[in-house]
C-alpha positions in Angstrom: -29.2 6.9 -11.1 -27.2 4.4 -9.2 -23.5 4.4 -10.3 -21.9 1.3 -11.7 -19.8 -0.5 -9.1 -16.9 -3.0 -9.1 -18.2 -5.6 -6.7 -15.5 -8.3 -6.6 -11.9 -8.1 -5.6 -10.8 -9.4 -9.0 -12.7 -6.6 -10.8 -11.4 -4.0 -8.4 -7.8 -5.1 -8.8 -7.6 -5.4 -12.6 -4.0 -4.3 -13.5 -5.2 -1.6 -15.9 -6.8 0.5 -13.2 -4.9 -0.5 -10.0 -2.0 1.0 -8.1 0.2 -0.9 -5.7 1.1 1.7 -3.0 4.1 0.7 -0.8 4.2 2.8 2.3 7.4 3.8 4.2 9.6 0.8 3.7 12.6 2.9 4.5 15.8 2.2 6.5 14.8 4.4 9.4 11.5 2.4 9.8 12.7 -1.1 8.9 16.4 -1.8 9.7 18.3 -2.2 12.9 20.7 0.6 13.7 18.4 3.2 12.3 15.6 5.5 13.6 12.8 3.5 15.1 15.1 0.6 16.2 17.1 3.1 18.3 13.8 4.3 19.7 13.1 0.7 20.9 10.5 -0.5 18.4 10.3 -4.2 17.8 10.9 -4.6 14.0 10.2 -8.4 13.7 6.7 -7.9 12.2 7.9 -5.2 9.9 10.7 -7.3 8.4 8.5 -10.3 8.2 6.4 -8.7 5.5 9.3 -8.0 3.1 9.0 -11.3 1.2 5.2 -10.7 0.7 6.0 -7.2 -0.6 8.6 -8.5 -2.9 6.0 -11.0 -4.3 3.5 -8.2 -4.8 6.0 -5.9 -6.4 7.2 -8.6 -8.8 3.7 -9.5 -9.8 2.7 -5.9 -10.2 5.6 -5.2 -12.5 4.9 -8.3 -14.6 1.2 -7.4 -14.9 1.6 -3.7 -15.6 0.1 -2.5 -12.4 1.2 1.0 -11.5 3.7 0.9 -8.7 4.0 3.8 -6.2 6.7 3.9 -3.6 5.8 6.3 -0.8 8.4 7.5 1.7 8.2 9.6 4.8 10.2 12.8 4.3 11.1 15.2 7.1 12.6 18.5 6.1 15.6 19.8 8.0 15.3 22.6 10.6 11.6 21.7 11.1 10.7 22.9 7.6 7.8 20.5 7.4 6.7 20.6 11.1 3.8 22.6 12.5 3.5 23.0 16.2 0.6 20.5 16.4 2.5 17.9 14.3 5.8 18.3 16.2 4.1 18.1 19.7 2.4 14.8 18.8 5.4 13.4 17.0 7.5 13.9 20.2 5.1 11.8 22.3 4.5 9.1 19.6 5.2 5.5 20.6 8.6 4.1 19.5 9.1 7.1 17.2 11.1 10.3 16.8 10.6 13.7 15.1 14.0 13.1 13.4 12.9 10.1 11.3 13.5 9.9 7.6 15.3 13.3 7.3 15.4 14.4 3.7 18.6 13.3 2.0 19.8 11.0 4.7 20.5 7.3 4.5 17.7 6.6 6.9 15.2 8.1 4.4 16.3 5.7 1.7 14.0 2.8 0.6 15.4 -0.6 1.6 17.4 -2.5 -1.0 14.9 -5.3 -1.2 12.1 -2.9 -2.4 14.1 -0.3 -4.2 12.1 1.6 -6.9 13.0 1.0 -10.5 13.6 3.9 -12.9 10.2 5.2 -14.0 8.3 4.0 -11.0 6.3 6.6 -9.1 8.0 7.9 -5.9 6.1 10.1 -3.5 7.5 11.9 -0.5 5.1 12.8 2.2 5.4 15.0 5.3 2.4 13.5 7.1 1.0 10.1 7.8 -1.3 10.0 4.7 0.3 9.7 1.2 -2.5 12.0 0.0 -1.9 14.9 2.3 0.1 17.7 0.7 1.3 15.5 -2.2 0.3 15.1 -5.9 -0.6 11.5 -5.5 -4.3 11.9 -6.2 -3.7 13.9 -9.3 -1.1 11.4 -10.7 -3.4 8.4 -10.0 -6.4 10.1 -11.6 -4.4 11.1 -14.6 -3.3 7.5 -15.1 -6.9 6.1 -14.8 -6.4 4.4 -11.5 -9.6 3.4 -9.7 -8.3 1.1 -7.0 -5.4 1.2 -4.6 -3.8 -1.8 -2.9 -2.2 -0.2 0.2 0.8 -2.0 1.9 3.8 -1.3 4.1 4.1 0.2 7.6 2.6 0.9 10.0 -0.8 -0.6 9.5 -2.5 1.5 12.1 -0.8 4.8 11.2 0.5 5.6 7.7 -1.2 2.7 6.0 -4.6 3.4 7.6 -4.3 7.1 7.1 -3.6 6.6 3.4 -6.3 4.1 2.8 -8.9 6.2 4.6 -8.0 9.2 2.4 -8.1 7.0 -0.7 -11.6 5.8 0.1 -12.8 9.4 0.9 -11.3 10.4 -2.5 -13.5 7.7 -4.2 -10.9 5.0 -4.9 -11.6 1.4 -4.2 -9.3 0.2 -1.4 -7.8 -3.2 -0.6 -5.3 -4.2 2.0 -3.3 -7.5 2.1 -3.1 -8.6 5.7 0.3 -10.2 5.3 1.9 -7.3 3.5 1.4 -4.7 6.1 2.6 -4.6 9.7 2.6 -2.7 13.0 4.8 -2.9 16.1 1.6 -3.9 17.9 -0.3 -6.9 16.5 -3.6 -5.8 18.2 -3.4 -2.4 16.4 -2.7 -4.2 13.1 -5.7 -6.4 13.6 -7.9 -3.5 14.6 -7.1 -1.7 11.4 -8.0 -4.8 9.3 -11.4 -5.0 11.1 -12.0 -1.3 10.5 -11.1 -1.6 6.8 -13.4 -4.5 6.4 -16.3 -2.8 8.1 -16.0 0.6 6.5 -13.4 1.3 3.8 -12.5 -1.7 1.6 -11.6 -5.3 1.2 -9.1 -7.3 3.3 -7.1 -9.8 1.2 -3.7 -11.5 1.2 -0.7 -11.6 -1.1 -1.4 -15.0 -2.7 -4.9 -13.9 -3.7 -3.7 -10.6 -5.2 -0.8 -12.3 -7.1 -3.3 -14.8 -8.4 -5.6 -12.1 -9.7 -2.7 -10.3 -11.5 -1.3 -13.5 -13.0 -4.7 -14.6 -14.3 -5.2 -11.1 -15.8 -1.8 -11.3 -17.5 -2.6 -14.7 -19.0 -5.9 -13.5 -20.4 -4.3 -10.4 -21.9 -1.6 -12.6 -23.5 -4.1 -15.1 -25.0 
């Protein structure tokens, strides 16, 4: 028998079964004077999405959408590094194997998107927020069916997370203006890949509108 499906974006992003997942908006990955800036990465695109993320975060909180802050978390003394992981990290573009060291200032979330008490925080040691974490169990326990994946970088941690979400049977959506890469072509390539195979591409205004309408209906 064919399973029931949620066909429209509005149905998929109903507040009661949706999680807003904010990926890697940490000082080492966003701010000047920290990790990737010292490695030479252009952070203009990354910082440009902060207002959109603030809008999504505010709307999610108001509508009762589950908020999940995901942060890269590197353990000291290579405690989270395999040989394969470390070898590739050391040749990654505009990166470093010392990013977001556990307990350092660089691993902290930026002030503009700081988690509130009670909001879900997940530390990951790989690109995907589902690898080696309890994210799937927590989302499933809370009845989440859809994930809106945002943050940085579009073509790496965001794409890795949304691919795993889809393969784990979540509906996936990505707002084009609330995720960023240091390379615009790579950002656009991920959006095309998502649209063809993994989920729906949207924007912040459309998502905020869906959540606000849902809140008005619930309050009526």
